[in-house]
TISE-892230 format. One line per field, with one value per residue (C-alpha): residue number from 1; residue in three letters; x, y, z. Coordinates in Angstrom, 2 decimals. Layout:
BEGIN
seq: c(NUM  ...) .
type: c(ALA  ...) .
u: c(X  ...) .
v: c(Y  ...) .
w: c(Z  ...) .
This chain:
BEGIN
seq: c(1  2  3  4  5  6  7  8  9  10  11  12  13  14  15  16  17  18  19  20  21  22  23  24  25  26  27  28  29  30  31  32  33  34  35  36  37  38  39  40  41  42  43  44  45  46  47  48  49  50  51  52  53  54  55  56  57  58  59  60  61  62  63  64  65  66  67  68  69  70  71  72  73  74  75  76  77  78  79  80  81  82  83  84  85  86  87  88  89  90  91  92  93  94  95  96  97  98  99  100  101  102  103  104  105  106  107  108  109  110  111  112  113  114  115  116  117  118  119  120  121  122  123  124  125  126  127  128  129  130  131  132  133  134  135  136  137  138  139  140  141  142  143  144  145  146  147  148  149  150  151  152  153  154  155  156  157  158  159  160  161  162  163  164  165  166  167  168  169  170  171  172  173  174  175  176  177  178  179  180  181  182  183  184  185  186  187  188  189  190  191  192  193  194  195  196  197  198  199  200  201  202  203  204  205  206  207  208  209  210  211  212  213  214  215  216  217  218  219  220  221  222  223  224  225  226  227  228  229  230  231  232  233  234  235  236  237  238  239  240  241  242  243  244  245  246  247  248  249  250  251  252  253  254  255  256  257  258  259  260  261  262  263  264  265  266  267  268  269  270  271  272  273  274  275  276  277  278  279  280  281  282  283  284  285  286  287  288  289  290  291  292  293  294  295  296  297  298  299  300  301  302  303  304  305  306  307  308  309  310  311  312  313  314  315  316  317  318  319  320  321  322  323  324  325  326  327  328  329  330  331  332  333  334  335  336  337  338  339  340  341  342  343  344  345  346  347  348  349  350  351  352  353  354  355  356  357  358  359  360  361  362  363  364  365  366  367  368  369  370  371  372  373  374  375  376  377  378  379  380) .
type: c(UNK  UNK  UNK  UNK  UNK  UNK  UNK  UNK  UNK  UNK  UNK  UNK  UNK  UNK  UNK  UNK  UNK  UNK  UNK  UNK  UNK  UNK  UNK  UNK  UNK  UNK  UNK  UNK  UNK  UNK  UNK  UNK  UNK  UNK  UNK  UNK  UNK  UNK  UNK  UNK  UNK  UNK  UNK  UNK  UNK  UNK  UNK  UNK  UNK  UNK  UNK  UNK  UNK  UNK  UNK  UNK  UNK  UNK  UNK  UNK  UNK  UNK  UNK  UNK  UNK  UNK  UNK  UNK  UNK  UNK  UNK  UNK  UNK  UNK  UNK  UNK  UNK  UNK  UNK  UNK  UNK  UNK  UNK  UNK  UNK  UNK  UNK  UNK  UNK  UNK  UNK  UNK  UNK  UNK  UNK  UNK  UNK  UNK  UNK  UNK  UNK  UNK  UNK  UNK  UNK  UNK  UNK  UNK  UNK  UNK  UNK  UNK  UNK  UNK  UNK  UNK  UNK  UNK  UNK  UNK  UNK  UNK  UNK  UNK  UNK  UNK  UNK  UNK  UNK  UNK  UNK  UNK  UNK  UNK  UNK  UNK  UNK  UNK  UNK  UNK  UNK  UNK  UNK  UNK  UNK  UNK  UNK  UNK  UNK  UNK  UNK  UNK  UNK  UNK  UNK  UNK  UNK  UNK  UNK  UNK  UNK  UNK  UNK  UNK  UNK  UNK  UNK  UNK  UNK  UNK  UNK  UNK  UNK  UNK  UNK  UNK  UNK  UNK  UNK  UNK  UNK  UNK  UNK  UNK  UNK  UNK  UNK  UNK  UNK  UNK  UNK  UNK  UNK  UNK  UNK  UNK  UNK  UNK  UNK  UNK  UNK  UNK  UNK  UNK  UNK  UNK  UNK  UNK  UNK  UNK  UNK  UNK  UNK  UNK  UNK  UNK  UNK  UNK  UNK  UNK  UNK  UNK  UNK  UNK  UNK  UNK  UNK  UNK  UNK  UNK  UNK  UNK  UNK  UNK  UNK  UNK  UNK  UNK  UNK  UNK  UNK  UNK  UNK  UNK  UNK  UNK  UNK  UNK  UNK  UNK  UNK  UNK  UNK  UNK  UNK  UNK  UNK  UNK  UNK  UNK  UNK  UNK  UNK  UNK  UNK  UNK  UNK  UNK  UNK  UNK  UNK  UNK  UNK  UNK  UNK  UNK  UNK  UNK  UNK  UNK  UNK  UNK  UNK  UNK  UNK  UNK  UNK  UNK  UNK  UNK  UNK  UNK  UNK  UNK  UNK  UNK  UNK  UNK  UNK  UNK  UNK  UNK  UNK  UNK  UNK  UNK  UNK  UNK  UNK  UNK  UNK  UNK  UNK  UNK  UNK  UNK  UNK  UNK  UNK  UNK  UNK  UNK  UNK  UNK  UNK  UNK  UNK  UNK  UNK  UNK  UNK  UNK  UNK  UNK  UNK  UNK  UNK  UNK  UNK  UNK  UNK  UNK  UNK  UNK  UNK  UNK  UNK  UNK  UNK  UNK  UNK  UNK  UNK  UNK  UNK  UNK  UNK  UNK  UNK  UNK  UNK  UNK  UNK  UNK  UNK  UNK  UNK  UNK  UNK  UNK  UNK  UNK  UNK  UNK  UNK  UNK  UNK  UNK  UNK  UNK) .
u: c(-0.65  -2.83  -5.43  -2.72  -1.38  -4.88  -5.40  -2.14  -3.13  -6.54  -4.89  -2.50  -5.41  -7.28  -4.21  -3.74  -7.41  -7.20  -4.11  -5.83  -8.86  -6.68  -4.82  -8.14  -9.33  -6.07  -6.56  -10.09  -8.87  -6.12  -8.66  -10.95  -8.04  -6.98  -10.54  -10.75  -7.37  -8.34  -11.67  -9.90  -7.46  -10.35  -12.36  -9.28  -8.64  -12.23  -12.08  -8.74  -10.04  -13.24  -11.32  -9.07  -12.05  -13.80  -10.81  -10.20  -13.81  -13.64  -10.61  -12.46  -14.63  -18.09  -19.80  -17.47  -20.32  -21.54  -19.40  -21.81  -19.99  -21.32  -20.15  -18.37  -17.23  -14.13  -14.26  -11.26  -9.23  -10.65  -8.49  -8.17  -11.07  -13.50  -12.53  -13.09  -16.50  -17.54  -16.57  -18.49  -21.55  -21.51  -21.45  -17.99  -16.22  -17.41  -15.89  -14.59  -12.65  -10.78  -10.12  -8.65  -6.27  -5.40  -4.39  -2.24  -0.66  0.37  1.45  -0.61  -1.07  -1.55  -5.29  -6.88  -10.26  -12.68  -15.64  -14.68  -16.35  -16.07  -17.82  -18.44  -16.52  -13.21  -10.35  -9.20  -5.92  -7.91  -9.93  -6.74  -5.10  -8.10  -8.32  -4.52  -4.22  -6.72  -8.34  -11.70  -14.73  -14.08  -10.81  -10.78  -10.81  -9.12  -6.92  -5.80  -3.29  -3.04  0.05  0.04  1.15  0.20  -1.34  -4.43  -2.42  -0.41  -3.55  -5.03  -1.98  -2.32  -6.01  -5.28  -2.57  -4.93  -7.92  -6.14  -6.91  -4.86  -3.85  -4.77  -8.28  -8.72  -7.46  -9.76  -12.69  -11.68  -11.61  -14.86  -17.37  -20.36  -18.60  -17.54  -21.06  -22.48  -20.10  -21.06  -24.67  -23.47  -21.10  -22.63  -21.11  -17.61  -17.66  -18.87  -18.96  -15.51  -14.00  -15.41  -13.46  -12.08  -8.59  -8.55  -6.63  -8.23  -11.59  -10.92  -7.32  -6.72  -10.11  -9.17  -7.96  -4.68  -5.46  -5.75  -9.14  -10.56  -13.21  -14.93  -16.21  -13.93  -14.90  -15.42  -16.61  -14.39  -17.28  -17.44  -13.68  -13.61  -16.80  -15.23  -12.21  -14.44  -16.41  -13.18  -12.29  -15.72  -15.15  -11.78  -13.06  -16.05  -13.61  -12.52  -15.88  -15.52  -12.03  -13.15  -16.12  -13.92  -11.40  -14.11  -12.45  -14.51  -13.44  -11.90  -9.81  -8.68  -7.69  -5.86  -3.94  -3.14  -1.87  0.73  1.98  1.97  4.15  6.64  7.01  9.76  8.90  5.83  7.49  7.99  4.38  3.04  6.02  5.59  1.92  2.91  5.07  2.16  -0.23  2.23  2.76  -0.96  -1.56  1.25  -0.15  3.04  3.09  3.58  6.44  6.37  8.23  5.78  3.16  5.56  6.09  2.35  1.86  4.42  2.74  5.99  8.08  11.66  14.07  14.90  13.21  15.35  14.96  13.65  10.87  9.54  8.41  5.81  2.46  -0.16  -2.67  -0.94  2.43  2.62  5.67  3.53  0.19  -0.67  -2.90  -3.63  -3.66  -7.06  -7.29  -5.23  -2.01  -1.96  -3.84  -2.99  -2.93  -4.44  -1.20  -1.12  -4.83  -4.22  -1.24  -3.25  -5.76  -3.25  -0.09  2.66  2.88  6.09  7.52  8.94  8.37  10.88  12.04  14.21  14.97  18.58  19.92  19.75  16.03  16.28  14.06  15.58  13.29  14.04  12.38  14.01  15.00  18.61  18.72  17.08  19.59  22.52  21.19  20.52  24.12  25.39  23.22  21.92  23.99  22.69  21.44  20.18) .
v: c(85.24  85.73  83.40  80.76  81.15  80.80  77.65  76.19  77.03  75.40  72.27  72.09  72.53  69.71  67.48  68.22  67.54  64.28  63.21  64.07  62.07  59.09  59.29  59.33  56.34  54.50  55.14  53.77  50.70  50.13  50.39  47.90  45.49  45.87  45.16  42.10  40.78  41.32  39.65  36.73  36.36  36.49  33.90  31.68  31.98  31.06  28.12  27.03  27.13  25.46  22.76  22.17  21.85  19.56  17.21  17.35  16.37  13.56  12.07  11.84  8.87  8.87  8.49  8.39  7.31  4.43  1.44  -1.10  -3.34  -4.57  -7.14  -5.60  -7.78  -6.85  -8.98  -10.69  -8.41  -5.17  -2.14  1.07  2.74  -0.13  -0.60  3.12  3.00  -0.11  1.43  4.63  2.73  0.53  3.57  2.99  6.12  9.61  10.08  7.35  9.73  11.36  7.91  6.80  9.78  9.14  5.57  6.76  9.51  6.94  4.53  1.73  -1.60  -5.29  -5.20  -8.60  -9.90  -11.17  -10.30  -7.88  -6.51  -2.73  0.20  3.89  4.87  3.50  5.84  5.55  3.96  1.32  0.54  0.29  -1.95  -4.29  -4.82  -5.17  -7.73  -10.08  -10.73  -11.73  -13.01  -16.56  -18.15  -19.62  -23.40  -23.31  -20.70  -21.03  -18.62  -18.47  -16.51  -14.45  -16.21  -19.74  -22.03  -24.14  -27.34  -25.58  -24.15  -27.65  -28.82  -25.95  -26.73  -30.47  -29.95  -27.83  -30.16  -33.53  -34.59  -35.78  -32.96  -34.98  -35.54  -31.82  -30.92  -33.48  -31.93  -28.41  -29.57  -31.52  -29.92  -30.64  -29.06  -26.00  -25.53  -25.61  -22.75  -20.97  -20.80  -18.95  -16.66  -16.27  -12.85  -14.02  -17.60  -17.17  -19.91  -18.71  -20.99  -24.06  -23.35  -26.72  -25.19  -24.34  -26.73  -25.81  -23.93  -22.24  -21.29  -17.66  -17.20  -18.01  -14.71  -14.70  -13.89  -15.47  -17.09  -17.97  -20.63  -21.29  -24.83  -27.75  -29.45  -26.90  -28.28  -27.63  -25.86  -23.33  -22.75  -22.19  -20.10  -17.72  -17.32  -16.60  -14.06  -12.26  -12.12  -10.61  -7.95  -7.00  -6.79  -4.73  -1.89  -1.88  -1.98  1.42  0.61  -2.84  -1.32  1.33  -1.25  -3.84  -6.37  -9.26  -10.81  -13.67  -11.38  -9.22  -12.19  -13.78  -10.58  -10.01  -13.58  -13.08  -9.94  -11.74  -14.56  -12.24  -9.58  -9.81  -6.61  -4.37  -1.42  -3.41  -4.50  -1.43  -1.43  -5.15  -4.44  -1.72  -4.20  -6.64  -3.87  -2.57  -6.05  -6.77  -3.48  -4.27  -7.79  -9.33  -12.55  -11.90  -14.42  -14.75  -17.71  -18.55  -19.50  -22.07  -23.62  -23.64  -25.36  -28.00  -28.47  -28.46  -26.05  -25.38  -22.56  -21.79  -21.96  -23.39  -22.86  -26.40  -25.63  -22.88  -25.53  -27.08  -27.43  -25.75  -22.89  -21.50  -21.14  -17.41  -17.95  -19.90  -18.15  -14.46  -12.79  -13.78  -17.33  -19.14  -18.41  -17.38  -19.25  -18.37  -16.36  -12.68  -10.24  -6.78  -5.13  -7.14  -6.55  -2.83  -3.00  -4.83  -1.97  0.86  0.15  2.76  4.71  3.42  2.44  -0.82  -4.08  -6.25  -7.02  -9.57  -10.44  -10.65  -13.19  -10.48  -10.09  -6.72  -6.30  -4.56  -3.00  -2.31  -0.58  -2.57  -6.19  -5.13  -3.31  -6.32  -8.79  -6.65  -6.63  -10.34  -11.00  -8.91  -10.35  -13.76  -16.86  -18.36  -21.92  -24.17) .
w: c(-20.45  -17.41  -18.87  -19.46  -15.90  -14.53  -16.61  -15.30  -11.72  -12.27  -13.64  -10.70  -8.32  -10.01  -9.86  -6.15  -5.55  -7.47  -5.48  -2.20  -3.27  -4.27  -0.97  0.83  -1.18  -0.43  3.27  3.06  1.13  3.72  6.50  4.74  4.19  7.82  8.97  6.70  7.92  11.55  10.94  9.22  12.14  14.58  12.65  12.26  15.98  16.77  14.34  15.80  19.34  18.26  16.42  19.40  21.72  19.23  18.98  22.74  23.36  20.79  22.55  25.86  26.90  25.34  28.73  31.77  34.05  31.89  32.85  31.40  28.92  25.62  23.11  20.13  17.25  15.27  12.08  10.53  8.31  9.74  9.05  11.05  9.22  9.68  13.36  14.03  12.34  14.28  17.65  16.88  15.63  18.72  21.01  22.46  21.18  20.25  16.82  14.52  12.28  15.17  16.62  13.28  13.20  16.85  15.97  13.06  15.17  17.78  15.00  16.55  14.77  15.46  16.08  16.42  15.35  17.97  20.15  22.93  26.05  25.88  27.57  26.75  29.90  28.59  27.68  24.06  25.13  27.05  23.94  21.88  24.44  24.47  20.73  20.46  23.24  21.66  25.04  23.66  25.51  24.38  23.37  19.88  19.74  16.34  14.67  11.06  9.52  5.75  4.60  1.41  -1.76  -0.73  -3.33  -2.73  -2.24  0.49  2.09  2.13  4.07  6.57  7.16  7.40  10.02  12.14  11.82  12.08  8.52  5.56  3.23  0.14  1.56  2.19  -1.30  -2.90  -1.05  -2.10  -5.71  -5.49  -7.89  -5.66  -2.66  -4.67  -6.06  -2.53  -1.70  -4.91  -3.70  -0.58  -2.50  -5.99  -6.78  -5.90  -7.20  -10.76  -13.39  -14.49  -11.86  -13.66  -16.87  -18.03  -18.22  -14.50  -12.26  -8.89  -8.87  -5.50  -6.25  -5.27  -3.63  0.00  1.41  3.42  7.07  10.51  11.10  14.51  15.09  18.38  17.90  18.72  15.45  12.69  9.33  6.31  4.60  7.48  7.36  3.62  3.65  6.19  3.95  0.95  3.02  3.81  0.12  -0.55  2.12  0.66  -2.92  -1.76  -1.12  -4.76  -6.55  -8.23  -9.58  -10.73  -12.55  -14.18  -15.44  -16.19  -13.91  -12.62  -9.28  -11.27  -13.48  -10.56  -8.38  -11.32  -12.08  -8.40  -7.98  -10.74  -9.00  -5.63  -6.94  -8.66  -5.95  -3.35  -1.48  -1.40  -3.12  -6.33  -6.81  -8.57  -10.94  -11.67  -12.28  -14.76  -16.70  -16.96  -18.01  -20.60  -22.03  -22.24  -24.04  -26.47  -27.05  -25.66  -23.62  -19.89  -19.65  -15.88  -14.36  -11.53  -14.14  -15.55  -12.14  -11.52  -14.86  -13.87  -10.51  -8.60  -6.52  -7.55  -6.82  -10.42  -13.81  -16.62  -20.36  -20.80  -18.29  -20.56  -23.06  -20.74  -22.53  -20.38  -20.68  -17.57  -19.32  -20.09  -22.29  -24.75  -24.21  -24.34  -21.78  -18.19  -16.95  -16.90  -13.17  -10.14  -9.39  -5.65  -3.04  -3.29  -0.40  -0.30  -1.49  -4.71  -5.35  -4.92  -7.30  -9.95  -9.95  -9.56  -11.59  -11.70  -14.94  -16.50  -19.88  -18.51  -20.39  -18.54  -15.02  -13.30  -9.69  -8.57  -6.08  -3.40  -4.01  -5.74  -8.81  -11.86  -14.47  -18.14  -21.07  -23.89  -24.40  -25.03  -21.69  -20.00  -21.46  -20.31  -16.76  -17.02  -18.07  -15.16  -12.41  -13.52  -14.32  -17.56  -17.42  -20.17) .
């Protein structure tokens, strides 16, 4: 009995010892955790202060004492990122990335292309004000604005009106093979031989990027005007090279696809969904059946497409021909180009636009026809 009592006492002693040791270990672990947490808070505080000081410094003038101005060119079509990079590279601001976030934080927009006189001593708001005001060193002698969705015949009219020419003469020049080939030599990667396909109506259709172009000579040759527009298209497409390579899209295919979206879209939010419908139809080997291609094939503008119009014989008629059209049917903007490359993931195969401009999407033909009966008056 005594031996058993001694054994029990020894076991209890061991248990107490083990508990004391575990309590000691727990205290040590708590101390280590507390030290780590304190260290983390300290480091975070240092980083936070450092980050604040870094941003604060980046928002200050690059060199307050250097009031010497220099010429800085903001190219046509420059976005916030490219403007920020240009200003940093030209030694006007300290940090292009911080400047970009500063612009977005203030919700600034409306920057204008041109050559500006800027200095490293300018406050960021002064720089913003300058490139928003459009007060450039030299006023443009000629400004041409090409809206999104315009076709080459309409662009020819816009150019003609600005340059005191006849629209038919400008269009004839734009379609002239010798003239187009001279442009092809300047822009060989953009203007491939695909534009000379015998099925194509206008070789330069869809290649003249929508933007406002400024020219500083009183008489600017048509070749210069068109070449500037092609250069802008090249700059825009340069930002999508990885996506184009991944999808195996040539400039011609991408601009063609984007033009179909451009002509169908009523608002920006619909473009990626419309793109998804086109992608889904192509994958299912279905004709695209998009009305703007019929109108382009007819070569006329009309508010509505009737059933009889769908019978027009043309490689551009996507009711009679599967796949994309031989070439673009209009000039697409950046939003439509983006949508062509990044369609929403949907199961839609149909869409229709209501009289109010709202676009309705459907998965099945039955669902589409029901919506059509509800919102569209049938015409024959």
